[in-house]
DSSP file (Angstrom, degrees, kcal/mol; ACC not computed):
  #  RESIDUE AA STRUCTURE BP1 BP2  ACC     N-H-->O    O-->H-N    N-H-->O    O-->H-N    TCO  KAPPA ALPHA  PHI   PSI    X-CA   Y-CA   Z-CA
    1    1 A X              0   0    0      0, 0.0     3,-0.1     0, 0.0     0, 0.0   0.000 360.0 360.0 360.0 136.0   34.1    0.3   47.4
    2    2 A X        -     0   0    0      1,-0.1     0, 0.0     0, 0.0     0, 0.0  -0.209 360.0 -78.9 -65.2 159.4   33.8   -3.5   47.1
    3    3 A X        -     0   0    0      1,-0.1     2,-0.3     0, 0.0    -1,-0.1  -0.295  52.3-134.2 -55.9 141.0   35.7   -5.4   44.4
    4    4 A X        -     0   0    0     -3,-0.1     2,-0.2     4,-0.0    -1,-0.1  -0.776   9.1-146.3-103.2 145.6   33.9   -5.1   41.0
    5    5 A X     >  -     0   0    0     -2,-0.3     4,-2.3     1,-0.0     5,-0.2  -0.479  41.3 -90.4 -95.3 175.0   33.1   -7.9   38.6
    6    6 A X  H  > S+     0   0    0      1,-0.2     4,-2.3     2,-0.2     5,-0.2   0.850 127.3  54.0 -58.4 -34.8   33.1   -7.3   34.8
    7    7 A X  H  > S+     0   0    0      2,-0.2     4,-2.5     1,-0.2    -1,-0.2   0.941 108.5  48.6 -64.4 -45.3   29.4   -6.5   34.8
    8    8 A X  H  > S+     0   0    0      1,-0.2     4,-2.8     2,-0.2    -2,-0.2   0.900 110.0  52.6 -60.6 -39.9   29.9   -3.8   37.5
    9    9 A X  H  X S+     0   0    0     -4,-2.3     4,-2.3     1,-0.2    -1,-0.2   0.922 110.3  47.4 -61.1 -44.0   32.8   -2.4   35.4
   10   10 A X  H  X S+     0   0    0     -4,-2.3     4,-2.2     2,-0.2    -2,-0.2   0.888 112.0  50.5 -65.1 -38.2   30.5   -2.2   32.3
   11   11 A X  H  X S+     0   0    0     -4,-2.5     4,-2.8     2,-0.2     5,-0.2   0.929 109.3  50.5 -64.1 -45.4   27.8   -0.6   34.4
   12   12 A X  H  X S+     0   0    0     -4,-2.8     4,-2.8     1,-0.2    -2,-0.2   0.913 109.4  52.0 -59.3 -43.2   30.2    2.0   35.7
   13   13 A X  H  X S+     0   0    0     -4,-2.3     4,-1.8     1,-0.2    -1,-0.2   0.936 112.1  44.9 -58.6 -47.6   31.4    2.8   32.1
   14   14 A X  H  X S+     0   0    0     -4,-2.2     4,-0.7     1,-0.2    -2,-0.2   0.897 113.6  49.7 -66.0 -39.8   27.8    3.3   30.9
   15   15 A X  H ><>S+     0   0    0     -4,-2.8     5,-2.7     1,-0.2     3,-1.2   0.915 107.8  54.3 -64.8 -41.5   26.9    5.4   34.0
   16   16 A X  H ><5S+     0   0    0     -4,-2.8     3,-1.7     1,-0.3    -1,-0.2   0.882 102.0  58.4 -58.3 -38.6   30.1    7.6   33.5
   17   17 A X  H 3<5S+     0   0    0     -4,-1.8    -1,-0.3     1,-0.3    -2,-0.2   0.729 112.2  41.1 -63.3 -20.9   28.9    8.2   29.9
   18   18 A X  T <<5S-     0   0    0     -3,-1.2    -1,-0.3    -4,-0.7    -2,-0.2   0.156 116.5-112.5-111.8  15.9   25.8    9.7   31.3
   19   19 A X  T < 5S+     0   0    0     -3,-1.7     2,-0.3     1,-0.2    -3,-0.2   0.868  73.6 135.7  54.1  41.0   27.5   11.6   34.2
   20   20 A X      < -     0   0    0     -5,-2.7     2,-0.2    -8,-0.2    -1,-0.2  -0.873  49.1-130.8-117.0 151.5   25.8    9.2   36.7
   21   21 A X        -     0   0    0     -2,-0.3     2,-1.5    -3,-0.1     5,-0.1  -0.653  21.6-116.7 -98.4 157.7   27.3    7.5   39.8
   22   22 A X        -     0   0    0     -2,-0.2   -10,-0.1     4,-0.1   -11,-0.0  -0.667  48.0-174.2 -90.7  79.6   27.0    3.8   40.7
   23   23 A X     >  -     0   0    0     -2,-1.5     4,-2.5     1,-0.1     5,-0.2  -0.149  39.4-103.3 -73.0 168.7   25.2    4.5   44.0
   24   24 A X  H  > S+     0   0    0      1,-0.2     4,-2.2     2,-0.2     5,-0.1   0.876 122.6  52.5 -62.4 -37.4   24.3    1.8   46.5
   25   25 A X  H  > S+     0   0    0      2,-0.2     4,-2.0     1,-0.2    -1,-0.2   0.912 111.1  45.5 -65.0 -42.4   20.7    1.8   45.3
   26   26 A X  H  > S+     0   0    0      2,-0.2     4,-2.5     1,-0.2    -2,-0.2   0.871 110.9  54.3 -67.9 -36.8   21.7    1.3   41.6
   27   27 A X  H  X S+     0   0    0     -4,-2.5     4,-2.6     2,-0.2    -2,-0.2   0.908 108.1  49.5 -62.3 -42.2   24.1   -1.4   42.7
   28   28 A X  H  X S+     0   0    0     -4,-2.2     4,-2.6     2,-0.2    -2,-0.2   0.893 110.0  51.3 -64.5 -39.8   21.3   -3.2   44.5
   29   29 A X  H  X S+     0   0    0     -4,-2.0     4,-2.6     2,-0.2     5,-0.2   0.942 112.2  45.4 -61.1 -47.6   19.1   -2.9   41.4
   30   30 A X  H  X S+     0   0    0     -4,-2.5     4,-2.5     1,-0.2    -2,-0.2   0.916 113.2  50.3 -63.3 -42.6   21.9   -4.4   39.2
   31   31 A X  H  X S+     0   0    0     -4,-2.6     4,-1.8     2,-0.2    -1,-0.2   0.918 112.1  47.6 -62.4 -43.1   22.5   -7.2   41.7
   32   32 A X  H  X S+     0   0    0     -4,-2.6     4,-1.0     2,-0.2    -2,-0.2   0.920 113.3  46.9 -63.8 -44.1   18.9   -8.1   41.9
   33   33 A X  H  < S+     0   0    0     -4,-2.6    52,-0.3     1,-0.2     3,-0.2   0.865 110.7  53.5 -65.6 -35.8   18.5   -8.1   38.1
   34   34 A X  H  < S+     0   0    0     -4,-2.5    -1,-0.2     1,-0.2    -2,-0.2   0.862 110.7  46.8 -65.8 -35.5   21.6  -10.2   37.8
   35   35 A X  H  < S+     0   0    0     -4,-1.8    -1,-0.2    -5,-0.2    -2,-0.2   0.653  91.8 101.5 -83.2 -15.0   20.3  -12.8   40.2
   36   36 A X     <  -     0   0    0     -4,-1.0     3,-0.1    -3,-0.2     4,-0.1  -0.339  69.6-139.8 -69.7 151.0   16.8  -13.0   38.5
   37   37 A X  S    S-     0   0    0      2,-0.1    69,-0.7     1,-0.1     2,-0.3   0.464  80.8 -17.6 -89.0  -2.1   16.1  -15.9   36.3
   38   38 A X  S    S-     0   0    0     67,-0.2    67,-0.1    45,-0.1    45,-0.1  -0.946 106.1 -32.5-177.0-175.1   14.2  -13.7   33.8
   39   39 A X        -     0   0    0     -2,-0.3    65,-0.4    43,-0.1     2,-0.3  -0.336  64.7-161.2 -59.3 138.8   12.6  -10.2   33.5
   40   40 A X  B     -A   83   0A   0     43,-2.4    43,-3.0    63,-0.1     2,-0.1  -0.887  16.4-122.4-126.9 153.9   11.1   -9.2   36.8
   41   41 A X     >  -     0   0    0     -2,-0.3     4,-2.4    41,-0.3     5,-0.2  -0.402  38.9-103.6 -80.6 167.0    8.5   -6.7   38.0
   42   42 A X  H  > S+     0   0    0     39,-0.4     4,-2.7     2,-0.2     5,-0.2   0.926 123.0  52.7 -61.4 -44.0    9.5   -4.1   40.6
   43   43 A X  H  > S+     0   0    0      1,-0.2     4,-1.6     2,-0.2    -1,-0.2   0.908 111.1  47.5 -58.2 -38.7    7.7   -6.0   43.4
   44   44 A X  H  > S+     0   0    0      2,-0.2     4,-1.9     1,-0.2    -1,-0.2   0.892 111.0  51.5 -66.4 -38.4    9.6   -9.2   42.4
   45   45 A X  H  X S+     0   0    0     -4,-2.4     4,-2.0     1,-0.2    -2,-0.2   0.887 107.2  52.7 -64.5 -39.5   12.8   -7.1   42.4
   46   46 A X  H  < S+     0   0    0     -4,-2.7     6,-0.2     1,-0.2    -1,-0.2   0.845 107.6  52.3 -65.6 -33.1   12.1   -5.8   45.8
   47   47 A X  H  < S+     0   0    0     -4,-1.6     3,-0.4    -5,-0.2    -1,-0.2   0.881 110.5  47.8 -67.3 -37.6   11.6   -9.4   47.0
   48   48 A X  H  < S+     0   0    0     -4,-1.9     2,-0.4     1,-0.3    -2,-0.2   0.841 125.1  30.1 -70.0 -33.4   15.1  -10.3   45.5
   49   49 A X    ><  +     0   0    0     -4,-2.0     3,-2.2    -5,-0.1    -1,-0.3  -0.728  67.4 177.0-128.6  80.0   16.7   -7.3   47.2
   50   50 A X  T 3  S+     0   0    0     -3,-0.4    -1,-0.1    -2,-0.4    -2,-0.1   0.733  80.4  59.9 -60.2 -22.8   14.9   -6.5   50.4
   51   51 A X  T 3  S+     0   0    0      2,-0.1     2,-0.5   -23,-0.0    -1,-0.3   0.516  78.4 111.7 -82.3  -3.4   17.3   -3.6   51.2
   52   52 A X  S <  S-     0   0    0     -3,-2.2     2,-0.6    -6,-0.2    -3,-0.1  -0.575  73.2-127.8 -72.9 120.3   16.4   -1.8   48.0
   53   53 A X    >>  -     0   0    0     -2,-0.5     3,-1.2     1,-0.2     4,-0.9  -0.584  12.2-155.6 -73.1 117.8   14.5    1.4   48.9
   54   54 A X  H 3> S+     0   0    0     -2,-0.6     4,-0.8     1,-0.3     3,-0.4   0.815  87.2  71.1 -60.8 -31.0   11.2    1.3   46.9
   55   55 A X  H 34 S+     0   0    0      1,-0.2    -1,-0.3     2,-0.1     4,-0.2   0.805 112.6  25.4 -59.6 -30.9   11.1    5.1   47.1
   56   56 A X  H <> S+     0   0    0     -3,-1.2     4,-2.6     2,-0.1    -1,-0.2   0.454  98.3  92.0-110.9  -2.5   14.0    5.5   44.7
   57   57 A X  H  X S+     0   0    0     -4,-0.9     4,-2.8    -3,-0.4     5,-0.2   0.924  87.3  46.7 -62.9 -47.0   13.7    2.2   42.7
   58   58 A X  H  X S+     0   0    0     -4,-0.8     4,-2.3     2,-0.2    -1,-0.2   0.932 114.4  47.6 -61.5 -45.1   11.5    3.5   39.9
   59   59 A X  H  > S+     0   0    0     -4,-0.2     4,-2.2     1,-0.2    -1,-0.2   0.926 114.4  46.4 -62.0 -44.6   13.6    6.6   39.4
   60   60 A X  H  X S+     0   0    0     -4,-2.6     4,-2.7     2,-0.2    -1,-0.2   0.873 110.0  53.2 -67.9 -36.4   16.9    4.6   39.4
   61   61 A X  H  X S+     0   0    0     -4,-2.8     4,-2.2    -5,-0.2    -1,-0.2   0.918 109.6  49.6 -62.1 -41.4   15.4    2.0   37.0
   62   62 A X  H  X S+     0   0    0     -4,-2.3     4,-2.4     2,-0.2    -2,-0.2   0.909 112.2  47.3 -63.7 -42.1   14.5    4.9   34.6
   63   63 A X  H  X S+     0   0    0     -4,-2.2     4,-1.7     2,-0.2    -2,-0.2   0.900 112.3  49.5 -66.2 -40.1   18.0    6.3   34.8
   64   64 A X  H  <>S+     0   0    0     -4,-2.7     5,-2.9     2,-0.2     6,-1.3   0.847 110.3  51.8 -67.2 -33.0   19.5    2.9   34.3
   65   65 A X  H ><5S+     0   0    0     -4,-2.2     3,-1.6     4,-0.2    -2,-0.2   0.930 108.4  50.1 -66.7 -45.5   17.2    2.4   31.3
   66   66 A X  H 3<5S+     0   0    0     -4,-2.4    -2,-0.2     1,-0.3    -1,-0.2   0.843 108.9  53.2 -60.3 -33.7   18.3    5.8   29.8
   67   67 A X  T 3<5S-     0   0    0     -4,-1.7    -1,-0.3    -5,-0.1    -2,-0.2   0.457 118.3-112.6 -82.4  -1.0   22.0    4.7   30.3
   68   68 A X  T < 5S+     0   0    0     -3,-1.6    -3,-0.2     2,-0.2    20,-0.1   0.744  90.7 108.2  78.4  23.1   21.4    1.5   28.4
   69   69 A X  S   <S+     0   0    0     -5,-2.9    17,-2.8     1,-0.2     2,-0.4   0.768  75.3  40.6 -99.2 -34.7   21.9   -0.8   31.4
   70   70 A X  E     -B   85   0A   0     -6,-1.3     2,-0.5    15,-0.3    15,-0.2  -0.905  67.2-150.5-119.0 143.5   18.3   -1.9   32.0
   71   71 A X  E     -B   84   0A   0     13,-3.4    13,-1.8    -2,-0.4     2,-0.5  -0.962  11.2-148.3-113.0 129.9   15.7   -2.9   29.5
   72   72 A X  E     -B   83   0A   0     -2,-0.5     2,-0.5    11,-0.2    11,-0.2  -0.857  12.6-163.7 -98.6 128.2   12.0   -2.2   30.3
   73   73 A X  E     -B   82   0A   0      9,-3.5     9,-2.9    -2,-0.5     2,-0.5  -0.956   7.9-177.8-117.2 127.3    9.6   -4.8   28.9
   74   74 A X        +     0   0    0     -2,-0.5     2,-0.3     7,-0.2     7,-0.1  -0.990   8.1 167.9-127.1 126.1    5.8   -4.1   28.7
   75   75 A X    >   -     0   0    0     -2,-0.5     3,-1.8     5,-0.3     5,-0.1  -0.972  44.7-120.8-136.0 151.5    3.4   -6.6   27.3
   76   76 A X  T 3  S+     0   0    0     -2,-0.3    -1,-0.1     1,-0.3    23,-0.0   0.729 107.2  71.8 -60.2 -22.3   -0.4   -6.8   27.4
   77   77 A X  T 3  S+     0   0    0     25,-0.1     2,-0.4     2,-0.0    -1,-0.3   0.594  98.4  52.1 -72.9  -9.6   -0.1  -10.1   29.2
   78   78 A X    <   -     0   0    0     -3,-1.8    -3,-0.1    24,-0.1    24,-0.1  -0.949  64.2-147.4-132.2 148.4    1.0   -8.4   32.4
   79   79 A X  S    S+     0   0    0     -2,-0.4     2,-0.3     2,-0.1    -1,-0.1   0.644  87.8  58.2 -80.8 -16.2   -0.2   -5.5   34.6
   80   80 A X  S    S-     0   0    0     -5,-0.1    -5,-0.3    22,-0.0     2,-0.1  -0.873  84.9-117.0-118.2 145.7    3.4   -4.6   35.5
   81   81 A X        -     0   0    0     -2,-0.3   -39,-0.4    -7,-0.1     2,-0.3  -0.488  33.2-142.5 -67.7 150.5    6.4   -3.6   33.4
   82   82 A X  E     - B   0  73A   0     -9,-2.9    -9,-3.5   -41,-0.2     2,-0.4  -0.875  11.1-152.4-116.4 153.4    9.2   -6.1   33.7
   83   83 A X  E     +AB  40  72A   0    -43,-3.0   -43,-2.4    -2,-0.3     2,-0.3  -0.939  17.7 164.7-129.0 147.2   12.9   -5.2   33.8
   84   84 A X  E     - B   0  71A   0    -13,-1.8   -13,-3.4    -2,-0.4     2,-0.2  -0.963  46.7 -84.6-149.5 163.3   16.1   -7.0   32.9
   85   85 A X  E     - B   0  70A   0     -2,-0.3   -15,-0.3   -52,-0.3     5,-0.1  -0.496  60.0 -97.4 -67.9 143.0   19.7   -6.1   32.3
   86   86 A X    >>  -     0   0    0    -17,-2.8     3,-1.9    -2,-0.2     4,-0.8  -0.279  31.4-113.4 -65.2 147.7   20.2   -4.9   28.7
   87   87 A X  H >> S+     0   0    0      1,-0.3     4,-3.1     2,-0.2     3,-0.8   0.824 111.3  64.6 -55.0 -40.0   21.5   -7.4   26.2
   88   88 A X  H 34 S+     0   0    0      1,-0.3    -1,-0.3     2,-0.2     4,-0.1   0.792 109.9  42.7 -57.2 -21.7   24.9   -5.8   25.6
   89   89 A X  H <4 S+     0   0    0     -3,-1.9    -1,-0.3     2,-0.1    -2,-0.2   0.679 130.2  22.0 -92.7 -19.7   25.6   -6.6   29.3
   90   90 A X  H << S-     0   0    0     -3,-0.8    -2,-0.2    -4,-0.8    -3,-0.2   0.684 108.2 -97.3-122.9 -27.2   24.2  -10.1   29.4
   91   91 A X     <  -     0   0    0     -4,-3.1     2,-0.2    -5,-0.2    -1,-0.1  -0.258  48.9 -58.9 114.1 153.5   24.0  -11.6   25.9
   92   92 A X        +     0   0    0     -2,-0.1     2,-0.3    -4,-0.1    44,-0.1  -0.424  65.4 145.8 -71.2 135.3   21.4  -12.0   23.2
   93   93 A X        -     0   0    0     -2,-0.2    44,-0.3    15,-0.1    15,-0.2  -0.954  33.1-136.9-157.9 173.5   18.2  -13.9   24.2
   94   94 A X  E     -C  107   0B   0     13,-3.1    13,-2.4    -2,-0.3     2,-0.4  -0.632  22.3-117.2-126.6-175.7   14.5  -14.1   23.6
   95   95 A X  E     -Cd 106 138B   0     42,-1.9    44,-3.2    11,-0.2     2,-0.5  -0.979   4.9-150.2-135.1 143.6   11.4  -14.6   25.8
   96   96 A X  E     -Cd 105 139B   0      9,-2.5     9,-2.5    -2,-0.4     2,-0.5  -0.945  28.6-164.2 -98.8 130.5    8.6  -17.0   26.4
   97   97 A X  E     -Cd 104 140B   0     42,-3.3    44,-2.2    -2,-0.5     2,-0.5  -0.972  14.7-138.8-125.8 124.4    5.6  -14.9   27.8
   98   98 A X  E  >  - d   0 141B   0      5,-2.5     4,-1.5    -2,-0.5    44,-0.2  -0.689   5.4-157.4 -81.1 123.6    2.6  -16.4   29.5
   99   99 A X  T  4 S+     0   0    0     42,-3.6    43,-0.2    -2,-0.5    -1,-0.1   0.604  89.7  51.2 -76.2 -11.4   -0.6  -14.7   28.3
  100  100 A X  T  4 S+     0   0    0     41,-0.4    -1,-0.2     3,-0.1    42,-0.1   0.915 128.8  10.4 -89.3 -52.6   -2.4  -15.7   31.5
  101  101 A X  T  4 S-     0   0    0      2,-0.1    -2,-0.2   -23,-0.1    41,-0.1   0.588  93.0-123.3-107.6 -12.4   -0.1  -14.6   34.3
  102  102 A X     <  +     0   0    0     -4,-1.5   -24,-0.1     1,-0.3    -3,-0.1   0.455  52.3 156.5  86.6   0.2    2.4  -12.5   32.5
  103  103 A X        -     0   0    0    -26,-0.1    -5,-2.5    -6,-0.1     2,-0.4  -0.304  28.0-152.3 -61.0 143.9    5.5  -14.4   33.6
  104  104 A X  E     -C   97   0B   0    -65,-0.4     2,-0.4    -7,-0.2    -7,-0.2  -0.971   8.6-166.7-121.3 135.7    8.5  -14.1   31.2
  105  105 A X  E     -C   96   0B   0     -9,-2.5    -9,-2.5    -2,-0.4     2,-0.2  -0.981  20.2-127.5-123.1 130.4   11.2  -16.7   30.8
  106  106 A X  E     -C   95   0B   0    -69,-0.7     2,-0.4    -2,-0.4   -11,-0.2  -0.544  28.2-174.0 -72.8 138.4   14.5  -16.0   29.0
  107  107 A X  E     -C   94   0B   0    -13,-2.4   -13,-3.1    -2,-0.2     2,-0.5  -0.995  13.0-155.8-132.9 143.5   15.4  -18.5   26.3
  108  108 A X        -     0   0    0     -2,-0.4     2,-0.2   -15,-0.2   -15,-0.1  -0.978  17.6-137.7-118.1 126.1   18.6  -18.7   24.3
  109  109 A X        -     0   0    0     -2,-0.5    -2,-0.0     1,-0.1     5,-0.0  -0.498  32.0 -92.4 -80.4 151.0   18.5  -20.3   20.8
  110  110 A X     >  -     0   0    0     -2,-0.2     4,-2.8     1,-0.1     3,-0.3  -0.312  39.9-114.8 -54.6 142.9   21.1  -22.7   19.6
  111  111 A X  H  > S+     0   0    0      1,-0.2     4,-2.7     2,-0.2     5,-0.2   0.876 115.7  52.0 -53.9 -42.4   23.9  -20.8   17.7
  112  112 A X  H  > S+     0   0    0      2,-0.2     4,-2.2     1,-0.2    -1,-0.2   0.909 112.4  45.4 -63.0 -41.3   23.0  -22.5   14.4
  113  113 A X  H  > S+     0   0    0     -3,-0.3     4,-2.6     2,-0.2    -2,-0.2   0.920 112.9  50.5 -67.3 -43.3   19.3  -21.6   14.8
  114  114 A X  H  X S+     0   0    0     -4,-2.8     4,-2.6     1,-0.2    -2,-0.2   0.903 111.8  47.7 -62.3 -41.5   20.2  -18.0   15.8
  115  115 A X  H  X S+     0   0    0     -4,-2.7     4,-2.5    -5,-0.2    -1,-0.2   0.908 112.3  48.9 -66.9 -41.2   22.5  -17.6   12.8
  116  116 A X  H  X S+     0   0    0     -4,-2.2     4,-2.3    -5,-0.2    -2,-0.2   0.909 112.5  48.9 -63.6 -40.9   19.9  -19.0   10.4
  117  117 A X  H  X S+     0   0    0     -4,-2.6     4,-2.9     2,-0.2     5,-0.3   0.923 110.2  51.3 -63.2 -45.0   17.3  -16.7   11.9
  118  118 A X  H  X S+     0   0    0     -4,-2.6     4,-2.8     1,-0.2     5,-0.2   0.935 111.2  47.6 -56.8 -48.3   19.7  -13.7   11.5
  119  119 A X  H  X S+     0   0    0     -4,-2.5     4,-2.3     1,-0.2    -1,-0.2   0.913 113.7  47.5 -61.3 -43.1   20.3  -14.5    7.9
  120  120 A X  H  X S+     0   0    0     -4,-2.3     4,-2.4     2,-0.2    -2,-0.2   0.925 114.5  45.5 -65.1 -45.3   16.6  -14.9    7.2
  121  121 A X  H  X S+     0   0    0     -4,-2.9     4,-2.7     2,-0.2    -2,-0.2   0.893 112.7  51.0 -66.7 -39.4   15.6  -11.7    8.9
  122  122 A X  H  X S+     0   0    0     -4,-2.8     4,-2.8    -5,-0.3    -1,-0.2   0.906 111.5  48.3 -63.0 -41.7   18.5   -9.8    7.3
  123  123 A X  H  X S+     0   0    0     -4,-2.3     4,-2.0    -5,-0.2    -2,-0.2   0.925 112.6  47.8 -64.1 -45.5   17.4  -11.0    3.9
  124  124 A X  H  X S+     0   0    0     -4,-2.4     4,-0.6     2,-0.2    -2,-0.2   0.920 114.4  46.5 -62.4 -44.0   13.7  -10.1    4.5
  125  125 A X  H ><>S+     0   0    0     -4,-2.7     5,-2.7     1,-0.2     3,-1.3   0.926 110.9  52.2 -64.3 -44.7   14.7   -6.6    5.8
  126  126 A X  H ><5S+     0   0    0     -4,-2.8     3,-2.0     1,-0.3    -1,-0.2   0.859 101.0  61.2 -61.1 -35.8   17.0   -6.1    2.8
  127  127 A X  H 3<5S+     0   0    0     -4,-2.0    -1,-0.3     1,-0.3    -2,-0.2   0.729 108.1  45.3 -64.4 -19.2   14.3   -7.0    0.4
  128  128 A X  T <<5S-     0   0    0     -3,-1.3    -1,-0.3    -4,-0.6    -2,-0.2   0.285 122.1-107.8-102.5   7.3   12.4   -4.0    1.8
  129  129 A X  T < 5S+     0   0    0     -3,-2.0     2,-0.4     1,-0.3    -3,-0.2   0.755  74.7 141.4  73.7  23.7   15.4   -1.7    1.7
  130  130 A X      < -     0   0    0     -5,-2.7     2,-0.8    -6,-0.1    -1,-0.3  -0.827  49.3-141.0-105.3 136.0   15.7   -1.9    5.4
  131  131 A X        -     0   0    0     -2,-0.4     2,-0.3    -3,-0.1    -9,-0.1  -0.860  22.9-146.8 -97.4 110.4   19.1   -2.0    7.3
  132  132 A X        +     0   0    0     -2,-0.8     3,-0.1     1,-0.2   -10,-0.0  -0.597  24.6 174.0 -83.4 132.4   18.6   -4.4   10.2
  133  133 A X        -     0   0    0      1,-0.4     2,-0.3    -2,-0.3    -1,-0.2   0.799  64.0 -32.3-100.6 -43.4   20.6   -3.8   13.5
  134  134 A X        -     0   0    0      2,-0.0    -1,-0.4   -16,-0.0     2,-0.3  -0.956  53.9-133.9-164.2 176.0   19.1   -6.4   15.8
  135  135 A X        -     0   0    0     -2,-0.3     2,-0.4    -3,-0.1   -17,-0.0  -0.977   3.5-160.0-143.0 157.4   16.0   -8.4   16.6
  136  136 A X        -     0   0    0     -2,-0.3     2,-0.5   -44,-0.1   -42,-0.1  -0.998  10.7-163.4-133.6 134.7   13.9   -9.5   19.6
  137  137 A X        -     0   0    0     -2,-0.4   -42,-1.9   -44,-0.3     2,-0.5  -0.979   4.5-173.0-124.5 125.2   11.5  -12.4   19.6
  138  138 A X  E     -d   95   0B   0     -2,-0.5     2,-0.5   -44,-0.2   -42,-0.2  -0.967  10.2-155.4-114.6 128.7    8.9  -12.9   22.2
  139  139 A X  E     -d   96   0B   0    -44,-3.2   -42,-3.3    -2,-0.5     2,-0.4  -0.915  11.3-154.0-107.1 125.5    6.9  -16.1   22.1
  140  140 A X  E     +d   97   0B   0     -2,-0.5     2,-0.3   -44,-0.2   -42,-0.2  -0.780  37.7 103.1-104.8 142.0    3.4  -16.0   23.6
  141  141 A X  E     -d   98   0B   0    -44,-2.2   -42,-3.6    -2,-0.4     2,-0.4  -0.865  68.2 -56.7-176.7-148.0    1.4  -18.9   25.1
  142  142 A X        -     0   0    0     -2,-0.3   -44,-0.1   -44,-0.2   -45,-0.0  -0.983  45.0-130.2-125.9 129.6    0.5  -20.4   28.4
  143  143 A X     >  -     0   0    0     -2,-0.4     4,-1.9     1,-0.1     5,-0.2  -0.229  28.9-105.9 -73.1 165.5    3.0  -21.5   31.1
  144  144 A X  H  > S+     0   0    0      1,-0.2     4,-1.5     2,-0.2    -1,-0.1   0.872 118.7  54.8 -60.7 -39.7    2.9  -24.9   32.8
  145  145 A X  H  4 S+     0   0    0      1,-0.2    -1,-0.2     2,-0.2     3,-0.2   0.917 110.6  44.7 -62.2 -43.4    1.6  -23.4   36.0
  146  146 A X  H  4 S+     0   0    0      1,-0.2    -1,-0.2     2,-0.2    -2,-0.2   0.816 111.2  53.4 -73.2 -30.0   -1.4  -21.7   34.3
  147  147 A X  H  <        0   0    0     -4,-1.9    -1,-0.2     1,-0.2    -2,-0.2   0.778 360.0 360.0 -71.7 -26.3   -2.2  -24.8   32.2
  148  148 A X     <        0   0    0     -4,-1.5    -1,-0.2    -5,-0.2    -2,-0.2   0.500 360.0 360.0 -70.8 360.0   -2.3  -27.0   35.4
């Protein structure tokens, strides 16, 4: 087995918790998602990893999602679900989503802004008697390519 990086180690741990192995197909999925610049569709993932067998990709993505390794994103702006590595493996971020073409771009807020947002959301949730665990923010608009 090739040397593993910290992401691979975390993936193996999560797979072990679900009695799953880190097969070559799952390794290719993780490698493709790691190399992507944002959430990708399966066709885009297949372009990133040409050796990835399409026949098992959907099944493996579903298993990786169940194990908390992959996050599946579905929005009205796109005909395809998009996939990314789950935040515990990559870090907290949000998305810009084009309502014309469905492209998604990862964005990371400045720490001060993220902390202020956390405090505001926690306060709002608490006022409703709600215990907040986390948040996701998707911003919708039109990308530069579609505006051109």
